[in-house]
C-alpha positions as CSV (number, residue, x, y, z in Angstrom):
1,M,-57.0,-28.9,76.5
2,N,-56.6,-30.4,80.1
3,T,-58.1,-28.4,82.9
4,V,-58.8,-29.4,86.5
5,K,-62.4,-29.4,85.4
6,S,-62.1,-31.3,82.2
7,I,-59.9,-33.9,84.0
8,L,-63.0,-34.4,86.6
9,L,-65.3,-34.9,83.9
10,E,-63.2,-37.2,82.1
11,L,-62.8,-39.3,85.7
12,K,-66.9,-39.1,86.4
13,A,-67.1,-40.9,82.9
14,K,-64.9,-43.8,83.5
15,D,-64.7,-45.6,80.6
16,K,-64.2,-49.4,80.3
17,Y,-61.3,-49.4,82.6
18,S,-61.7,-51.6,85.3
19,Y,-58.1,-52.1,86.4
20,Y,-58.1,-49.5,89.1
21,D,-60.5,-50.0,91.8
22,R,-59.9,-47.0,94.3
23,I,-59.7,-43.4,94.0
24,E,-57.2,-41.0,96.4
25,V,-57.9,-37.2,96.1
26,L,-54.6,-35.6,97.6
27,I,-55.4,-32.2,96.4
28,N,-58.7,-30.9,94.7
29,E,-58.9,-26.9,94.3
30,P,-60.3,-24.9,91.7
31,N,-57.1,-24.7,89.7
32,L,-54.8,-27.8,91.1
33,L,-55.7,-31.3,91.0
34,K,-53.5,-34.5,92.7
35,L,-55.1,-37.9,92.8
36,R,-54.4,-41.6,92.4
37,L,-56.2,-44.2,90.8
38,Y,-55.1,-47.4,92.7
39,I,-54.6,-50.7,90.9
40,R,-53.1,-52.0,94.1
41,D,-52.0,-50.3,97.5
42,D,-48.3,-50.2,95.7
43,F,-49.3,-49.6,91.9
44,F,-51.4,-46.5,90.8
45,V,-52.3,-44.0,88.1
46,Q,-51.2,-40.6,89.8
47,V,-52.8,-37.4,88.1
48,Y,-51.8,-33.8,88.7
49,R,-52.9,-30.7,87.2
50,N,-52.0,-27.2,87.7
51,D,-54.3,-24.8,85.6
52,D,-52.1,-21.5,86.8
53,S,-48.6,-23.0,85.5
54,K,-50.7,-24.8,82.8
55,T,-48.8,-28.2,84.1
56,T,-50.2,-31.8,83.8
57,S,-48.7,-35.3,85.0
58,F,-50.3,-38.5,84.2
59,A,-48.0,-41.3,85.9
60,L,-48.1,-44.9,86.6
61,V,-46.2,-45.6,89.5
62,L,-45.1,-49.2,90.9
63,G,-43.7,-48.5,94.5
64,K,-42.2,-45.3,94.7
65,D,-41.1,-45.0,91.1
66,R,-42.8,-43.7,88.1
67,I,-42.4,-46.8,85.3
68,F,-44.5,-45.1,82.2
69,G,-45.9,-41.2,82.1
70,R,-46.6,-38.1,80.0
71,D,-46.0,-34.6,81.4
72,E,-47.1,-31.2,79.8
73,E,-45.1,-28.1,80.4
74,N,-45.5,-24.9,78.7
75,K,-48.1,-26.7,76.3
76,I,-45.1,-29.2,75.0
77,W,-45.7,-33.0,76.0
78,H,-43.1,-35.3,76.6
79,R,-43.0,-39.3,77.3
80,H,-41.6,-41.3,79.8
81,H,-41.4,-44.7,78.0
82,I,-41.6,-47.5,80.3
83,D,-38.3,-49.1,78.6
84,N,-36.8,-45.7,80.0
85,P,-38.8,-44.1,82.5
86,T,-36.2,-41.6,83.7
87,H,-35.6,-40.4,80.3
88,C,-37.7,-37.8,78.8
89,D,-39.1,-38.5,75.1
90,L,-39.3,-35.8,72.6
91,S,-39.7,-38.0,69.8
92,E,-43.1,-37.4,67.4
93,K,-44.6,-40.3,69.6
94,G,-43.4,-39.0,72.8
95,K,-44.4,-35.3,72.3
96,K,-48.0,-36.4,71.5
97,S,-50.8,-34.7,73.6
98,S,-52.7,-36.7,76.1
99,N,-55.8,-36.5,78.3
100,L,-56.8,-38.5,81.0
101,K,-59.0,-41.0,78.8
102,R,-56.0,-41.5,76.4
103,F,-53.4,-42.2,78.9
104,L,-55.7,-44.7,80.8
105,K,-56.0,-46.5,77.6
106,E,-52.0,-46.6,77.2
107,V,-51.8,-47.8,80.6
108,N,-54.2,-50.6,80.1
109,K,-52.2,-51.7,77.2
110,I,-48.9,-52.0,79.3
111,L,-50.9,-54.0,82.0
112,V,-51.9,-56.2,79.3
113,E,-48.5,-56.4,77.8
114,L,-46.8,-57.2,81.2
115,E,-49.5,-59.8,82.1
116,L,-50.6,-57.8,85.0
117,I,-54.3,-57.9,83.9
118,N,-56.0,-59.9,81.4
């Protein structure tokens, strides 16, 4: 289960993903977290967690547009697939739960497929 604390712990244990080089913390309160992991100035992973509402959002953002994401609302997950990022995918794959580590792995795969990284 995601919490502000668990996400911050995952972030400290940064895995093998070197595609982001800068972290900007926008909000860091006991029950609320919003941060960005920058790939480039206009390309980043945004992380949002609200423990009070039990809402989690992970998004890959290019410019001002989410191009991929996973969201949790009321303990139900959905995905915004890169092929149609405005659509809420509620398929079995779309409803798969996530955490920061898993999401960053998915982003890495997307970046490789798009040939944005090696």
